[in-house]
C-alpha distance (Angstrom), angle and dihedral (degrees) to the residues before:
residue distance angle dihedral
M1 . . .
R2 3.77 . .
K3 3.80 91.9 .
D4 3.81 88.4 58.3
L5 3.81 94.0 55.6
S6 3.79 121.1 104.8
T7 3.80 119.7 -124.2
E8 3.82 90.9 -97.1
Q9 3.80 92.1 47.8
R10 3.82 90.9 50.5
Q11 3.81 90.1 50.6
L12 3.81 89.5 54.6
A13 3.82 92.5 45.5
D14 3.81 91.0 48.8
F15 3.80 92.7 49.7
M16 3.81 91.8 48.7
S17 3.81 89.0 49.6
D18 3.82 90.7 48.6
I19 3.81 90.0 56.7
S20 3.81 89.9 49.3
E21 3.82 90.8 50.3
R22 3.79 92.6 47.6
C23 3.79 95.0 47.6
Y24 3.82 102.3 33.8
S25 3.83 107.7 10.5
A26 3.81 86.9 -119.6
S27 3.78 125.3 117.7
W28 3.81 91.7 -135.0
M29 3.80 117.0 6.1
A30 3.81 114.9 -152.0
N31 3.82 111.1 -85.2
L32 3.81 92.3 6.2
E33 3.80 91.4 143.9
Y34 3.82 91.3 57.3
V35 3.80 95.3 46.0
L36 3.80 92.8 48.1
W37 3.81 93.6 46.8
N38 3.80 89.8 48.6
S39 3.81 87.9 53.8
L40 3.80 89.5 55.1
I41 3.80 86.6 58.5
T42 3.81 101.8 37.3
G43 3.81 104.6 26.7
P44 3.81 136.4 -122.9
R45 3.79 118.4 -5.9
K46 3.75 143.7 169.9
Y47 3.78 111.6 -91.5
G48 3.79 120.6 -179.3
H49 3.78 109.8 -47.2
D50 3.82 95.2 -21.6
L51 3.81 140.6 34.1
I52 3.76 138.8 -92.5
T53 3.79 96.3 -129.9
Q54 3.77 132.6 -155.7
E55 3.80 87.0 -108.7
D56 3.82 89.3 55.9
I57 3.80 89.8 49.5
N58 3.80 92.7 49.4
S59 3.81 90.6 50.3
L60 3.82 92.6 46.7
K61 3.80 90.7 51.5
Q62 3.78 92.3 49.1
L63 3.81 94.7 45.2
S64 3.81 94.3 46.0
K65 3.80 90.7 48.7
M66 3.82 91.4 50.0
A67 3.81 91.0 48.0
D68 3.82 93.9 38.6
C69 3.79 88.5 -139.1
W70 3.76 148.2 74.7
I71 3.78 123.3 -127.8
K72 3.80 121.7 -120.8
F73 3.77 122.8 -174.6
D74 3.79 113.3 -129.7
G75 3.81 117.9 -166.6
H76 3.80 91.8 -135.2
L77 3.79 102.5 31.8
G78 3.80 101.3 31.9
E79 3.81 118.8 -148.6
T80 3.79 108.0 14.4
A81 3.81 128.6 -176.4
I82 3.80 117.8 -130.4
N83 3.80 122.7 -169.4
L84 3.83 109.7 -107.2
T85 3.80 94.8 -119.6
R86 3.80 91.5 50.8
W87 3.81 91.3 44.1
Q88 3.82 93.2 52.7
K89 3.81 90.7 53.5
K90 3.81 91.3 45.8
F91 3.82 91.7 48.2
Q92 3.81 92.2 51.6
F93 3.79 93.7 46.7
D94 3.81 95.9 43.7
T95 3.81 97.0 45.2
K96 3.80 92.2 45.4
N97 3.80 90.0 54.7
S98 3.82 96.5 35.8
P99 3.82 111.3 25.3
E100 3.80 89.8 172.7
L101 3.82 87.2 78.0
L102 3.82 87.0 80.3
R103 3.79 96.0 58.7
G104 3.75 114.9 106.6
């Protein structure tokens, strides 16, 4: 839950949400966490009616390193921090089984 996030984790969640707002006018677009992580791997990309820029990517990398997590939105818990090692495994598994998670 958001109230359980540390200051660094909230900064990451807020920045991810800002990208969602800018690109889709939605506070947390479905599968945002997968699309943004994929951009960390593959680089800038079109997302909604804007772009995930290299500057966004640099900030996401810095914020996730500071927080030592990635943020996943859970329908019941809201914004939830996941350890980076666990997130990387989850990302690989989930996108292998459901590649549509990467569509923006």
